[in-house]
C-alpha positions as CSV (number, residue, x, y, z in Angstrom):
1,M,-109.6,-180.5,46.0
2,I,-112.0,-182.7,48.0
3,T,-111.2,-183.4,51.7
4,F,-112.4,-186.5,53.7
5,D,-112.2,-185.9,57.5
6,D,-112.7,-189.0,59.5
7,V,-115.4,-190.3,57.2
8,V,-117.1,-193.5,57.9
9,K,-119.8,-195.1,55.6
10,T,-121.6,-198.3,56.5
11,Y,-124.9,-199.9,55.7
12,G,-126.9,-202.1,58.0
13,A,-126.2,-202.7,61.6
14,G,-124.3,-205.1,63.9
15,N,-122.5,-208.1,62.4
16,R,-124.2,-207.6,59.1
17,A,-122.8,-204.1,58.5
18,K,-121.5,-203.5,55.1
19,V,-118.4,-201.2,55.3
20,I,-117.8,-198.9,52.4
21,M,-115.2,-196.6,54.3
22,R,-113.8,-197.4,57.6
23,R,-112.2,-194.1,58.6
24,G,-111.1,-192.0,55.6
25,N,-108.7,-189.1,56.1
26,F,-107.4,-188.0,52.8
27,D,-107.4,-185.3,50.0
28,I,-108.5,-185.9,46.5
29,P,-106.4,-183.6,44.3
30,G,-108.0,-181.2,42.0
31,R,-107.5,-181.1,38.2
32,R,-106.4,-184.6,38.1
33,A,-108.2,-187.4,36.1
34,I,-108.6,-190.2,38.6
35,G,-109.5,-193.8,37.7
36,L,-111.4,-195.3,40.6
37,M,-111.0,-199.1,40.7
38,G,-112.4,-201.8,43.1
39,G,-114.0,-205.1,43.0
40,N,-117.8,-205.7,42.7
41,G,-119.5,-204.4,45.8
42,A,-116.5,-202.5,47.0
43,G,-118.6,-199.3,47.2
44,K,-117.2,-197.3,44.2
45,S,-120.6,-195.9,43.1
46,T,-121.3,-195.1,46.8
47,L,-118.1,-193.2,47.1
48,L,-119.0,-191.1,44.1
49,R,-122.4,-190.3,45.7
50,L,-120.6,-189.3,48.9
51,I,-118.2,-187.0,47.0
52,A,-121.2,-185.5,45.2
53,G,-123.1,-185.0,48.3
54,T,-126.2,-187.0,47.1
55,E,-125.4,-189.4,50.0
56,K,-124.3,-188.6,53.4
57,P,-121.5,-190.3,55.4
58,T,-122.4,-192.3,58.5
59,R,-119.8,-190.2,60.4
60,G,-117.3,-187.5,59.5
61,R,-117.3,-184.7,57.1
62,I,-116.6,-184.2,53.4
63,R,-115.4,-180.7,52.2
64,R,-115.5,-179.7,48.6
65,W,-113.3,-176.8,47.4
66,G,-115.2,-176.1,44.2
67,K,-118.2,-177.1,42.2
68,V,-118.7,-181.0,41.9
69,S,-121.0,-182.7,39.5
70,W,-123.6,-185.4,40.3
71,P,-122.3,-188.9,39.4
72,L,-122.9,-189.0,35.5
73,G,-124.6,-192.2,34.8
74,F,-126.9,-191.7,37.8
75,A,-130.1,-190.6,36.0
76,G,-132.3,-191.4,39.0
77,G,-132.6,-187.7,39.8
78,F,-134.8,-186.8,36.8
79,E,-138.5,-186.1,37.4
80,K,-140.1,-188.6,35.1
81,S,-143.4,-186.8,34.7
82,M,-141.5,-183.7,33.5
83,T,-140.0,-183.0,30.0
84,A,-136.2,-183.1,29.4
85,R,-136.4,-179.2,29.0
86,E,-138.2,-178.8,32.4
87,N,-135.6,-181.0,34.0
88,A,-132.8,-179.1,32.4
89,V,-134.3,-175.8,33.6
90,F,-134.7,-177.0,37.1
91,V,-131.0,-178.3,37.3
92,A,-129.6,-175.1,35.7
93,R,-131.3,-173.1,38.4
94,I,-130.0,-175.3,41.2
95,Y,-126.5,-174.7,39.9
96,H,-127.0,-171.0,39.1
97,E,-126.6,-171.5,35.4
98,D,-128.4,-169.8,32.5
99,P,-131.4,-172.0,31.7
100,D,-131.7,-170.9,28.1
101,R,-127.9,-171.7,27.5
102,V,-128.1,-175.1,29.3
103,C,-131.3,-176.1,27.3
104,E,-129.7,-175.0,24.0
105,Y,-126.5,-177.0,24.7
106,V,-128.3,-180.2,26.0
107,L,-130.7,-180.2,23.0
108,E,-127.8,-180.0,20.5
109,F,-125.5,-182.4,22.4
110,S,-128.1,-185.1,23.3
111,E,-129.6,-185.3,19.8
112,L,-133.0,-186.0,21.3
113,G,-135.0,-184.0,18.9
114,H,-138.7,-183.7,19.5
115,Y,-138.3,-186.0,22.6
116,F,-136.7,-183.0,24.4
117,E,-140.2,-181.7,24.8
118,M,-141.6,-185.1,26.1
119,P,-141.7,-186.5,29.6
120,I,-138.7,-188.6,30.8
121,Q,-141.0,-191.6,31.4
122,T,-141.3,-192.0,27.6
123,Y,-137.5,-192.4,27.2
124,S,-135.4,-195.5,26.7
125,S,-132.5,-196.1,29.1
126,G,-130.1,-194.9,26.3
127,M,-132.0,-191.7,25.8
128,K,-131.9,-191.1,29.5
129,Q,-128.0,-191.5,29.5
130,K,-127.7,-189.2,26.6
131,L,-129.7,-186.6,28.4
132,A,-127.7,-187.0,31.6
133,F,-124.4,-186.7,29.8
134,G,-125.5,-183.7,27.8
135,L,-126.8,-181.9,30.9
136,C,-123.6,-182.7,32.9
137,M,-121.4,-181.4,30.0
138,A,-123.5,-178.3,29.9
139,M,-122.3,-177.3,33.4
140,D,-119.0,-175.8,34.2
141,F,-117.8,-178.1,37.1
142,D,-114.5,-178.1,38.8
143,C,-114.7,-181.9,39.1
144,Y,-116.8,-184.4,37.0
145,L,-117.9,-187.7,38.5
146,I,-118.3,-190.4,35.9
147,D,-119.8,-193.8,36.7
148,E,-119.4,-196.3,33.9
149,V,-121.2,-194.2,31.2
150,T,-118.7,-193.7,28.5
151,A,-120.4,-196.3,26.1
152,V,-123.4,-194.2,25.4
153,G,-124.9,-194.4,21.9
154,D,-123.2,-195.5,18.7
155,D,-119.6,-195.0,17.7
156,R,-120.2,-191.4,16.4
157,F,-121.9,-190.3,19.6
158,R,-119.2,-192.0,21.8
159,E,-116.5,-190.1,19.9
160,K,-118.5,-186.9,20.6
161,C,-118.6,-187.8,24.2
162,Q,-114.8,-188.4,24.2
163,L,-114.1,-185.0,22.7
164,A,-116.3,-183.3,25.3
165,F,-114.4,-185.1,28.1
166,A,-111.0,-184.1,26.5
167,E,-112.1,-180.4,26.5
168,R,-113.3,-180.5,30.1
169,R,-110.0,-182.2,31.3
170,E,-108.1,-179.1,30.3
171,R,-109.6,-177.1,33.1
172,S,-111.4,-179.6,35.4
173,G,-110.8,-182.6,37.5
174,L,-112.3,-186.1,36.8
175,I,-113.1,-189.1,38.9
176,M,-114.2,-192.1,36.8
177,V,-115.3,-195.5,37.9
178,S,-114.8,-198.2,35.2
179,H,-114.1,-201.8,35.1
180,S,-112.3,-201.3,31.7
181,F,-108.6,-200.8,32.0
182,A,-108.6,-199.4,28.5
183,T,-111.3,-196.8,29.4
184,I,-109.2,-195.7,32.5
185,R,-106.1,-195.4,30.4
186,A,-107.9,-193.3,27.8
187,Y,-109.3,-190.9,30.3
188,C,-107.2,-190.9,33.5
189,D,-103.8,-189.9,34.6
190,M,-103.7,-191.4,38.1
191,A,-105.4,-194.3,39.9
192,A,-107.3,-195.0,43.1
193,I,-108.2,-198.4,44.6
194,L,-111.0,-198.9,47.0
195,V,-110.6,-202.2,48.9
196,D,-112.0,-203.3,52.3
197,G,-113.1,-199.9,53.3
198,E,-109.8,-198.1,52.5
199,I,-108.7,-196.1,49.5
200,F,-105.2,-196.1,48.1
201,F,-103.9,-193.4,45.5
202,F,-101.2,-193.9,42.8
203,D,-99.8,-191.0,41.2
204,D,-98.5,-193.4,38.5
205,L,-101.6,-194.7,36.6
206,E,-99.9,-197.9,35.4
207,E,-98.7,-198.7,38.9
208,G,-102.1,-198.4,40.2
209,I,-103.6,-200.7,37.4
210,A,-100.8,-203.2,38.1
211,E,-101.6,-203.3,41.8
212,F,-105.3,-203.7,41.2
213,K,-104.6,-206.6,38.9
214,C,-102.6,-208.2,41.6
215,L,-105.4,-207.8,44.0
216,L,-107.8,-209.5,41.6
217,F,-105.5,-212.3,41.0
218,A,-105.0,-212.8,44.8
219,K,-108.8,-212.8,45.2
220,E,-109.3,-215.4,42.5
221,R,-106.7,-217.7,44.1
222,A,-108.2,-217.4,47.6
């Protein structure tokens, strides 16, 4: 479970402040697969970074009861001058995982071949995503954070990713940001909507999707 206590998140100052969360007081349940929806600029990716701890709230406190991943799809944390292996070893040590096991898993899963021993700066964006995905799946997290990254690679690799997700969902929670209702239906069992600095949870996934569609329609008519 993840608890938000009076969390405020804003960017800027004065009348130009961009509000991501006004005053969040809520619990995110554990071992649920949550589809996080919101309009463009609502702050979905920022919310994932807050949950992960890679970004701090303006005010308030976020408590995590378990091990939470970094936002998968956010590959900006790699040291570009280091090889994939060196990055994997560094991350494994941070999370107190066996570096040899992690490297073996990532090398096999990412299918990077000899590029695994080359600097990240030589990678294409797709290769970086494969590395990020493999590294995240190598860790045993209580909650995985996914930010629009399920379309990595070709059809065969995407199927491999889906199988990895399915296996993790049996024992871990999942919070996924996606603009695709089909993707949310495939991976999630409940919904959350971030709108105007507030978040609303729906235990019934289809109810949440229907509510979000209504919000989109109202915005288009406005």
